[in-house]
N, C-alpha and C positions, 0 to 999 in steps of 0.2 A: 745611043751615045748619051752621056750625061750632060747636064747644063752646069756651067761654071760661072760664078759671078766674080768680077774683077773690078779693081779701082786703079786707075793710072796714077802713078807716083809723080807724073810730070804735070798733067792738067786737071787731075782729080775727077775726070769723067768715070762714072760708074756704068758698067755694062754686063751683059750676060752672053755667054757663047755656048754653042752646042758643039762641043769637041771631044774627042777621045782623051783619055788620061795622057797618052803619048804625045798628042798635039798641044795640050795646054801650056807646055813650057815654051812654046814658039809663038804664043798669042801676042798680038799687038793691039793697041788702043785704035779703035776705028776713028776716033776724033783727031788725034795728033800723030799716030803711027808709032808711038813709043813702045818699046818692049819692056819698059820698066814698070811692071804691074804688081799689084798685090792681090792674091786670091783671097776672096772673103768667104767666111764661114756662112753657109746658108742652109735652112732646113731642107729636108727631103721627105718625099711621100712614097710609101710602099704600095699605095693604091688602096688601102684598107683604112678603116677608122674614120674620125671626124675630118682630119686634114685631106684624106684621100677623097672623101665624098665632096668636100669643099672644092677640091681642084678637079672633080669630074671623074674620079676613079671609081672602082667597084665598091659595092656596099660591104661594110664590115660585118662581122658575125656577131655582134653585140646583141643584147636583149632588146634593145628599142629600135634596131635597124632601120 
């Protein structure tokens, strides 16, 4: 399941949830319980390259591995 980052439009609390695409529309703020959320754009990792190594993924196939 993917991680989604949200900000609550009511209390401005920012949080991350591990939910399916189908479930993200029914997410609620863990701080105030509001469903009035904005999904934030966040980077993702394929597990390769610099970001993947930084996050603990597998090594990339670059020259300097």
